One Martini backbone bead per residue (centre of mass of N, CA, C, O) as a GRO file, in nm:
protein
  199
    1MET     BB    1  -0.220   2.550  -3.928
    2PHE     BB    2  -0.036   2.839  -3.937
    3ASP     BB    3  -0.039   2.944  -4.252
    4HIS     BB    4  -0.335   3.129  -4.239
    5GLY     BB    5  -0.238   3.265  -3.953
    6ASP     BB    6  -0.267   3.351  -3.638
    7PRO     BB    7  -0.204   3.152  -3.374
    8ARG     BB    8  -0.378   3.302  -3.166
    9THR     BB    9  -0.642   3.278  -3.320
   10VAL     BB   10  -0.656   2.972  -3.319
   11ILE     BB   11  -0.652   2.935  -3.012
   12ILE     BB   12  -0.902   3.102  -2.952
   13ARG     BB   13  -1.094   2.936  -3.132
   14TYR     BB   14  -1.045   2.670  -2.989
   15TRP     BB   15  -1.142   2.765  -2.712
   16GLU     BB   16  -1.433   2.860  -2.797
   17ASN     BB   17  -1.502   2.556  -2.928
   18ASN     BB   18  -1.409   2.424  -2.634
   19ASN     BB   19  -1.592   2.328  -2.369
   20ASP     BB   20  -1.426   2.111  -2.225
   21LEU     BB   21  -1.177   2.283  -2.176
   22GLN     BB   22  -1.312   2.505  -2.014
   23ALA     BB   23  -1.417   2.321  -1.789
   24GLY     BB   24  -1.145   2.205  -1.700
   25VAL     BB   25  -1.008   2.473  -1.627
   26PHE     BB   26  -1.218   2.567  -1.425
   27ILE     BB   27  -1.191   2.329  -1.231
   28LEU     BB   28  -0.890   2.360  -1.176
   29LEU     BB   29  -0.898   2.648  -1.064
   30THR     BB   30  -1.110   2.604  -0.844
   31THR     BB   31  -0.961   2.380  -0.693
   32SER     BB   32  -0.705   2.542  -0.632
   33VAL     BB   33  -0.837   2.770  -0.473
   34ILE     BB   34  -0.973   2.594  -0.259
   35GLY     BB   35  -0.713   2.461  -0.159
   36LEU     BB   36  -0.575   2.719  -0.065
   37LEU     BB   37  -0.796   2.807   0.133
   38LEU     BB   38  -0.790   2.552   0.310
   39ARG     BB   39  -0.493   2.568   0.394
   40GLN     BB   40  -0.516   2.846   0.521
   41TRP     BB   41  -0.734   2.768   0.728
   42HIS     BB   42  -0.573   2.543   0.868
   43ARG     BB   43  -0.339   2.720   0.961
   44GLN     BB   44  -0.510   2.913   1.132
   45LYS     BB   45  -0.641   2.698   1.310
   46SER     BB   46  -0.380   2.577   1.422
   47LYS     BB   47  -0.266   2.838   1.542
   48LYS     BB   48  -0.504   2.888   1.735
   49ILE     BB   49  -0.486   2.622   1.897
   50ILE     BB   50  -0.197   2.656   1.995
   51THR     BB   51  -0.243   2.924   2.141
   52THR     BB   52  -0.468   2.824   2.330
   53THR     BB   53  -0.301   2.604   2.468
   54ASN     BB   54  -0.074   2.783   2.577
   55ASN     BB   55  -0.256   2.971   2.743
   56ARG     BB   56  -0.388   2.753   2.920
   57ILE     BB   57  -0.129   2.648   3.049
   58SER     BB   58  -0.046   2.916   3.177
   59GLU     BB   59  -0.295   2.933   3.361
   60LEU     BB   60  -0.258   2.650   3.507
   61LYS     BB   61   0.015   2.711   3.651
   62SER     BB   62  -0.122   2.877   3.885
   63LEU     BB   63  -0.259   2.606   4.009
   64LEU     BB   64  -0.037   2.393   4.069
   65PRO     BB   65   0.067   2.441   4.365
   66ASP     BB   66  -0.243   2.422   4.508
   67HIS     BB   67  -0.414   2.279   4.235
   68PRO     BB   68  -0.338   2.002   4.071
   69GLN     BB   69  -0.608   1.856   4.023
   70GLN     BB   70  -0.747   2.082   3.865
   71ALA     BB   71  -0.531   2.104   3.647
   72LEU     BB   72  -0.558   1.814   3.543
   73GLU     BB   73  -0.856   1.823   3.457
   74SER     BB   74  -0.821   2.059   3.255
   75ILE     BB   75  -0.603   1.927   3.068
   76GLU     BB   76  -0.780   1.684   2.992
   77ASP     BB   77  -1.000   1.846   2.854
   78LEU     BB   78  -0.816   1.977   2.642
   79SER     BB   79  -0.717   1.714   2.516
   80GLN     BB   80  -0.999   1.624   2.421
   81GLU     BB   81  -1.055   1.862   2.235
   82ASN     BB   82  -0.813   1.812   2.046
   83ARG     BB   83  -0.899   1.529   1.959
   84LEU     BB   84  -1.167   1.611   1.826
   85THR     BB   85  -1.038   1.801   1.622
   86PHE     BB   86  -0.879   1.577   1.479
   87ILE     BB   87  -1.117   1.389   1.403
   88GLU     BB   88  -1.254   1.632   1.230
   89GLY     BB   89  -1.001   1.755   1.054
   90LEU     BB   90  -0.876   2.048   1.165
   91VAL     BB   91  -0.604   1.889   1.205
   92SER     BB   92  -0.309   1.770   1.190
   93THR     BB   93  -0.099   1.530   1.296
   94GLU     BB   94   0.135   1.716   1.370
   95VAL     BB   95  -0.025   1.914   1.545
   96TYR     BB   96  -0.147   1.710   1.742
   97GLU     BB   97   0.123   1.604   1.855
   98GLN     BB   98   0.205   1.876   1.969
   99LEU     BB   99  -0.036   1.907   2.161
  100ARG     BB  100  -0.005   1.638   2.315
  101HIS     BB  101   0.272   1.699   2.433
  102LYS     BB  102   0.194   1.946   2.600
  103THR     BB  103  -0.034   1.816   2.775
  104GLN     BB  104   0.128   1.571   2.881
  105THR     BB  105   0.351   1.724   3.027
  106PHE     BB  106   0.163   1.875   3.224
  107ALA     BB  107   0.020   1.627   3.343
  108ASP     BB  108   0.279   1.506   3.467
  109GLN     BB  109   0.330   1.739   3.660
  110CYS     BB  110   0.072   1.707   3.820
  111ARG     BB  111   0.114   1.413   3.916
  112THR     BB  112   0.378   1.461   4.064
  113LEU     BB  113   0.268   1.671   4.267
  114ILE     BB  114   0.044   1.500   4.387
  115GLU     BB  115   0.233   1.280   4.500
  116GLN     BB  116   0.403   1.464   4.679
  117GLN     BB  117   0.166   1.575   4.850
  118ARG     BB  118   0.065   1.304   4.952
  119LYS     BB  119   0.321   1.220   5.105
  120LYS     BB  120   0.333   1.470   5.287
  121PHE     BB  121   0.056   1.435   5.413
  122VAL     BB  122   0.108   1.160   5.541
  123MET     BB  123   0.352   1.239   5.715
  124ASP     BB  124   0.216   1.468   5.872
  125THR     BB  125  -0.011   1.288   5.986
  126LEU     BB  126   0.166   1.087   6.139
  127LEU     BB  127   0.275   1.298   6.334
  128LEU     BB  128   0.001   1.377   6.451
  129LEU     BB  129  -0.068   1.092   6.553
  130ASP     BB  130   0.163   1.066   6.750
  131GLU     BB  131   0.078   1.305   6.925
  132TRP     BB  132  -0.207   1.202   6.982
  133GLN     BB  133  -0.131   0.932   7.118
  134ALA     BB  134   0.026   1.060   7.350
  135SER     BB  135  -0.214   1.239   7.459
  136LEU     BB  136  -0.422   1.006   7.511
  137GLN     BB  137  -0.259   0.890   7.766
  138THR     BB  138  -0.249   1.177   7.932
  139ASP     BB  139  -0.498   1.352   7.760
  140PRO     BB  140  -0.793   1.268   7.639
  141GLU     BB  141  -0.949   1.533   7.602
  142THR     BB  142  -0.738   1.675   7.424
  143ALA     BB  143  -0.722   1.450   7.211
  144LEU     BB  144  -1.013   1.480   7.103
  145GLN     BB  145  -0.972   1.766   7.001
  146LYS     BB  146  -0.741   1.693   6.810
  147LEU     BB  147  -0.908   1.503   6.635
  148LYS     BB  148  -1.095   1.719   6.519
  149GLN     BB  149  -0.869   1.879   6.380
  150ILE     BB  150  -0.771   1.656   6.193
  151LYS     BB  151  -1.039   1.606   6.042
  152GLN     BB  152  -1.065   1.897   5.938
  153GLN     BB  153  -0.805   1.891   5.778
  154TYR     BB  154  -0.890   1.677   5.583
  155ARG     BB  155  -1.134   1.823   5.463
  156ASP     BB  156  -0.992   2.079   5.362
  157MET     BB  157  -0.794   1.928   5.169
  158LEU     BB  158  -1.010   1.794   4.999
  159LEU     BB  159  -1.165   2.055   4.906
  160SER     BB  160  -0.871   2.179   4.791
  161ASP     BB  161  -0.712   1.940   4.640
  162GLN     BB  162  -0.458   1.833   4.830
  163VAL     BB  163  -0.631   1.564   4.834
  164ASP     BB  164  -0.739   1.264   4.777
  165ILE     BB  165  -0.981   1.034   4.845
  166GLU     BB  166  -0.794   0.797   4.910
  167ALA     BB  167  -0.621   0.939   5.126
  168TYR     BB  168  -0.853   1.019   5.308
  169VAL     BB  169  -0.955   0.735   5.376
  170GLU     BB  170  -0.689   0.622   5.480
  171LEU     BB  171  -0.655   0.827   5.718
  172MET     BB  172  -0.923   0.775   5.858
  173ASN     BB  173  -0.865   0.479   5.915
  174LEU     BB  174  -0.609   0.525   6.078
  175THR     BB  175  -0.745   0.689   6.299
  176LEU     BB  176  -0.950   0.476   6.385
  177ILE     BB  177  -0.748   0.259   6.464
  178SER     BB  178  -0.606   0.425   6.680
  179LEU     BB  179  -0.856   0.469   6.855
  180MET     BB  180  -0.925   0.164   6.902
  181THR     BB  181  -0.646   0.092   7.029
  182LEU     BB  182  -0.619   0.325   7.262
  183ALA     BB  183  -0.886   0.370   7.412
  184PRO     BB  184  -0.903   0.112   7.589
  185LYS     BB  185  -0.638   0.162   7.737
  186SER     BB  186  -0.721   0.432   7.856
  187SER     BB  187  -0.972   0.324   8.006
  188HIS     BB  188  -0.823   0.111   8.174
  189ASP     BB  189  -0.632   0.305   8.321
  190SER     BB  190  -0.860   0.475   8.443
  191ALA     BB  191  -0.992   0.245   8.603
  192ASN     BB  192  -0.749   0.167   8.775
  193SER     BB  193  -0.718   0.443   8.905
  194THR     BB  194  -0.999   0.444   9.041
  195SER     BB  195  -0.964   0.188   9.210
  196LYS     BB  196  -0.720   0.281   9.374
  197THR     BB  197  -0.862   0.521   9.502
  198LYS     BB  198  -1.079   0.360   9.653
  199ILE     BB  199  -0.864   0.183   9.813
   0.00000   0.00000   0.00000
């Protein structure tokens, strides 16, 4: 094949006369370039999402001490966004698992703090109720004023996300039960005192 000319000339002639080969090489090169570009785009997209997640978690950490419920809701929203990004195929499984671990870890921190604050809130409220119950028997008028303060404290903490709605309802019910239990006794003692005075 190469006895009568330069092999390079033969190869060039073969290339020029073989359209199928040219098309195949063109498709191969085009596919390779597109693949490289897509991988590069995915790497940049993944890096951007990881950076965004890290920055968002850093921002939410400032909310954690005073507003853990708000921080939890925000991190759950971010986790859902990352999940949709993964479903759409914009990030790999490895990157998504990394993101999920970050958001899940922070969400667990939020839940732990919420539970700690809820327990502290309940204990503090029980102490207030003890004081209120004691004052109800000795000074009902002052006790009723104290009751208004306690209820307002409940509302303020609920509005500031320092206590969840379940704990709020539970404590309001506890306060109501205490009022129903002690108020008749207080009224009965007051009536007895009035009767004795008249006698």
